[in-house]
N, C-alpha and C positions, 0 to 999 in steps of 0.2 A: 592650274586649278585642280586637275586630276591628282597630281602629285600631293597637293595639300590635303585633299580629301582622303587619300590613301594613308597619309601620316596620321590624320585624326582618327581614322578607323582603327589603325594599328594601336594608337595610344589608348583608345577606349577599350579595345579588346584586351590589351595588357592590364589596364586598370581593373577591368571586370574579373580577369583571372586572378589577380593579386587579392582582390576583395573576397573572392570565393574561397581562397585558401586561408584567409585571415579570419573569416567568420565561421565558427564551427556549426555543423548541422545540429538541429535540436536533438538532445540526448533522449533516447527512448527510456521509459521507466523500466527498470529491471524486473524480470519475472520473479515473483515470490514463490520459490520452488516448493516450499512446504504447502502452500495453498493449492498449487497445481496438482499435488498428489492426493488431495482430498476428494471423496466421492461427492458429486453434486446431488442436491436434494434437500429434504427436510432434516434438520438437526435439532435434537433436544439438548439443551444445556442445563445440566444439574448444578445448581448453585452450591458452593461450599462456603464455609465460614460466614454464613449469614447472607450470601449473595442470592438474589432472586432467580428462580428457574425461568428459563426463556426457551422460545422456539424460534429458529432462524431458517429461512429458505436460502440455501447456499447455491447461488447461480454463478457468480464470478469468483468467489473466494473471499473477497474483501469484506463480505458481510460479517465474518467472524472477527474482524478487526474493528468494526464500527459498533460495538456494543454500548458505548458511552457517547451519545451525541452524534453529530454529523462530521465524521472524520474527513469527508470530502472537501470541507472548507479549511482543513488543517494542512500544514506542511509535514512531511514525514521524512524521517531519517532511518534507513535500514541499518541496524546494528549487526544482526546476524541473519544470514539467508541460506540455510541448509535444507536438505530434503526433509529432515525430521525435526528441525528446530528453527524457529523464526522469532526474531526480536525486532520490533519497530517502535520508534519514538515519535509521537505526534506532538506538535506545538500548534496551538490554536489561539485565536484572538482572545483578549480579555484575561490573559494569564493562565488559561486552561492548558493542561498538557497531560499526556498519558504515555505509559510504556506498556506495550502488549507483548507478552511472551506466549508463543504457541508451540506446543510440542506434539508432534504427530506420532501416535503409537501404531496405528494402522490407517488405511485409507478411510475407515469409518469411525475412528476413535481418536480424539485429541484432548489435550489438557490446555486450558487457557487461563492466564493470569494477567490481570489488568490493574495497574497502579497509577495514580496520578492526582491531579487537582482539577475539580470541575466546580464552577460557581463559587470559587473561593474556599472550597472544602476538600480535604484529602479523601481519597477512596482507595479501596483495595478489594477487588473482586476476583474470585476463582471459580472456574467451571470445568466439569467433565463434559465434553461434547460428543454425542453419538449420532450417527446417521440413522434415520428411521425409515427411509424410503423416499419416494418422489415427493416433491412439493405439492401441497394441496391448494 
């Protein structure tokens, strides 16, 4: 009886080890290095080409990518992830999608371009973003 229990234990341990190697650990979302280098706090976004001026409190960095709708419900594909240049493609439900280009000039100054389709209509927004101090 002991010998059979030992065989079962060995078999279960071997199976568990095999499954552990076969199932990858969840991948961590890569850091978006351009966002990591930006100063946290209040940012004024000066709209260009007819884009509306905005104010954004930058806490995590993602706020500058979510200027059109709730990007948290979208899947994202990172196209370019450099310290001074970030390009992210968002695909959302209902056919909405966007491509965000963010170019960091200094930790307190960035250029943002957003193009895509929202609510069935194309859009093209451009901003110069400047840090103006702590969030209020």
